[in-house]
Legacy VTK file of the C-alpha trace (Angstrom):
# vtk DataFile Version 3.0
C-alpha trace
ASCII
DATASET POLYDATA
POINTS 79 float
-0.073 15.148 0.281
-1.898 12.328 -1.512
0.057 9.576 -3.312
-0.555 6.116 -4.675
1.378 3.308 -3.025
3.278 2.482 -6.225
4.729 6.046 -6.147
6.209 5.692 -2.630
9.965 5.684 -2.054
11.671 3.280 0.357
11.007 4.154 3.992
7.971 6.348 3.342
4.829 5.950 5.426
1.235 6.828 4.781
-2.327 6.222 5.879
-4.781 4.551 3.499
-7.433 6.970 2.237
-9.153 4.675 -0.255
-8.767 1.415 -2.138
-9.819 1.732 -5.764
-10.688 -0.978 -8.235
-13.604 -3.340 -8.480
-14.595 -6.885 -7.777
-12.307 -9.604 -6.513
-9.064 -7.603 -6.559
-10.479 -4.816 -4.371
-12.087 -7.400 -2.056
-8.740 -9.248 -1.770
-6.883 -6.073 -0.772
-9.524 -5.224 1.835
-9.434 -8.791 3.194
-5.631 -8.517 3.607
-6.148 -5.524 5.891
-5.603 -2.684 3.415
-8.508 -0.604 4.717
-9.019 3.172 5.080
-7.239 4.588 8.144
-4.542 1.885 8.224
-0.862 2.907 8.316
1.516 1.497 5.679
5.343 1.540 5.642
7.195 0.740 2.402
9.949 -1.736 3.361
11.394 -3.015 0.064
11.127 -2.662 -3.697
12.397 -5.111 -6.269
15.020 -3.692 -8.677
12.418 -2.989 -11.371
9.825 -1.829 -8.821
7.669 -4.967 -8.928
6.833 -6.428 -6.454
6.975 -4.221 -3.363
6.943 -5.206 0.305
5.032 -3.192 2.887
4.453 -3.412 6.621
0.785 -3.134 7.540
-0.928 -4.024 10.831
2.322 -5.531 12.153
2.995 -7.962 9.302
4.798 -7.883 5.949
2.760 -8.009 2.768
4.038 -8.264 -0.796
2.034 -6.614 -3.578
2.354 -6.290 -7.338
2.784 -2.793 -8.739
-0.676 -2.999 -10.349
-2.207 -3.776 -6.945
-0.229 -1.002 -5.236
-1.501 1.495 -7.830
-5.054 0.974 -6.514
-4.138 2.110 -2.972
-4.366 5.870 -2.347
-2.629 7.196 0.777
-2.135 10.389 2.763
1.620 10.879 3.268
3.086 10.724 6.765
1.117 9.264 9.634
2.126 6.634 12.119
4.384 3.664 11.444
LINES 1 80
79 0 1 2 3 4 5 6 7 8 9 10 11 12 13 14 15 16 17 18 19 20 21 22 23 24 25 26 27 28 29 30 31 32 33 34 35 36 37 38 39 40 41 42 43 44 45 46 47 48 49 50 51 52 53 54 55 56 57 58 59 60 61 62 63 64 65 66 67 68 69 70 71 72 73 74 75 76 77 78
């Protein structure tokens, strides 16, 4: 099942399929380690859903909902 990161519920995991967007924002996400094949675990969500905190490559990363919407994942995968 394919989902965008901003649609994840707490505790869900997935593997990055693609990072959408253009220019500096896409480059920034890739530079932070959000690359295809990488596992992501959704740790926390703010009360209104923005920002969210994920675990990726062994560290915690906080993203805005607009940034999370650009990340397409395959559900499941490793933690």
